N, C-alpha and C positions, 0 to 999 in steps of 0.2 A: 709748554716747553717741549722741545724736540728731544728724542732719545739720544743718548750718547752714541757717537759713531766711533768705530775702530778704523783709523786712517793710516794707510801707508803713504808717506810723503817721500817721493823720489825727486830730489832737487840738488843739483851740484853746487849752488851758491849757498855756502854755509851760513852766511849772515841772513839772507832771506829765509832759508829753511828754518833757522832758529826762531826768527821773529814770527813766522807764520805758525810754527808748532806751538810756540807759547801762547799765541793768540787763540788757537783752536783749543788748547788745553784749558785756558781760562774760561772757555765756554762749555767745559765739561766733556770734551771729546778725548779719546786716547789716540796718540800719535806716535808712530815709529818712523824714524828717519832712515833714509838710504841715500847715499850720495851718487850712486851710479847703478847701472843695470845689474852688475854682479851682486852688489849688496842688496838690491831689491829681491833678487832670486833667493839669497840667503835668508832674508827676513820672512819669506813665505813659509818656511818650515816651522810647523807647530804654532803658526799664527792664524787666526781666523779673522781677516779683515772684512769690513763691510763696504769700505770706500778706498779709493786710491787717488792721489794727486800726482800726476806725472809732469815734470818739466820736459817740454819736447826736445830740447837740445841739451844733452848732458856731455859736457866736454866736447869730444869729437864724434859722438855717436847720437843717434836719434833714439827716443824712448818708444817710438811707434811699434817696433818689433815686440816690445815687452807686453803690449796689450793682449794679444791672443794668448801669450804664456800665462799671464795673470788670470785670465778668464778660463783657461784650461784647468788650473788649480782650484780657483774660486769662481764658479760659473755666475754667481749672483753678485759679484763685485761691481760696484758703481765706479766708473773711472772718469776722472776729469783730466784733460790735458790743458796744461797752463803754459803759455809761452810768450816770450818777448819777440819772437820771429814769426808772427802770424802770417798765414797765407790761406787762401781759399782751398788750395790743393791739399795742404796738410790738415786743414779742418775736416774736409770731406773724407780723407784717408783715415783719420783718427776715428771718426763716427763709424765708417765702414768696418773698421777692425773691432769696434765694440765699445768705444768710449761713449759715455752718455752726454758729454758736453765738452766744449773747447772755449777757453777764455784767453784773452790777451793780457799780458802784464802791462802796466801795474793793475792788479786787482785787489781790492780790500777783502778782508776775511768774510764780511757779511755776503759779499757778492760770490765768493768762492763757496761758501756753505749753501747759498741759494741754488747755485748750479749743481753742486753735489746732491742735494736733496730733491731736486726736481724729478730724478728717476728716469728721464727720457730726454732726448734732445728737444730744445725749445724751437720748434718750427715757427712760432709766432713772434720770435724775438725780432725787434725792429732792426732794419738794415741801417747803415750809416746814413746820416741826414743829407750828406752832400756826395755827389759822384766822386769816384776815385780819381786822383790826378794821373796824368800820363805816365809819370815816373812809377807810381804804385802799379798801374796796370802793366807796365814793362816788367817790373819785378815779379808780379804774379805769373806772367807768362813765362819768364825765365825759370821760375820755380817748378811750373807745370812741365816744361820740356825737360828740365833736369831730372825730375822724377820719372818721366817716360823713358829716359836713357840711363836709368839706375844710378844716378849721381855721377855719371861719367862726363867730365868736363869737356873733353875733346869731342865726343859724340854730340854733346849738346851744342858746343860752339859750331860745329858743322851744320846741325840742324837749323840753327838760328842764323847761319850765314855771317858769323862774326869771328874775329880772331880769338883764339883761345885765351890769350893774355887779357884781351879786353873783357871777355866774359869773367875771368878770374878777378879782375879789378871790380866789376860790378857785383860779384858775389861776396867780395871782401867788405863791401860797404854794408852798414845796417840797413834793414828794409825801410823804405819810405813809408810813413804812417798813413798818409792819405793821398 
């Protein structure tokens, strides 16, 4: 049996957070919930977490800037980024900032625990069995260019050679899965 983990769960979806927290607690782990970056910072005082699960997109903000803050307070913290808006760009960025792993939602509790306890990014993880669709490649490219332009829609639209409103419509859609 694995030792109990002290987990900070930063998730803005209250239902998902509650279900995941209960599932982790049933397995013997201690879980403290935070619904946003501000609450996550508050939960750090006086707590010694061993692991953290961060939802990438929290309301209108990203949890990526929180990674170095958490590691500054708890250098040995093992951080997993969990998201429904996965992209290669954000996965690479999360790992560069210090996350040990990055998972796409939906992910079950066992998969989350395996990723948390691995201790380092899994470079041997199998890639998708089939090539990405053109729509998915377009979405990945837009996300990369958007990140290069610090999330500035107008600058990104100019760099991509498309109208700003067209880009806004594409960004408003959920990411294509494959």
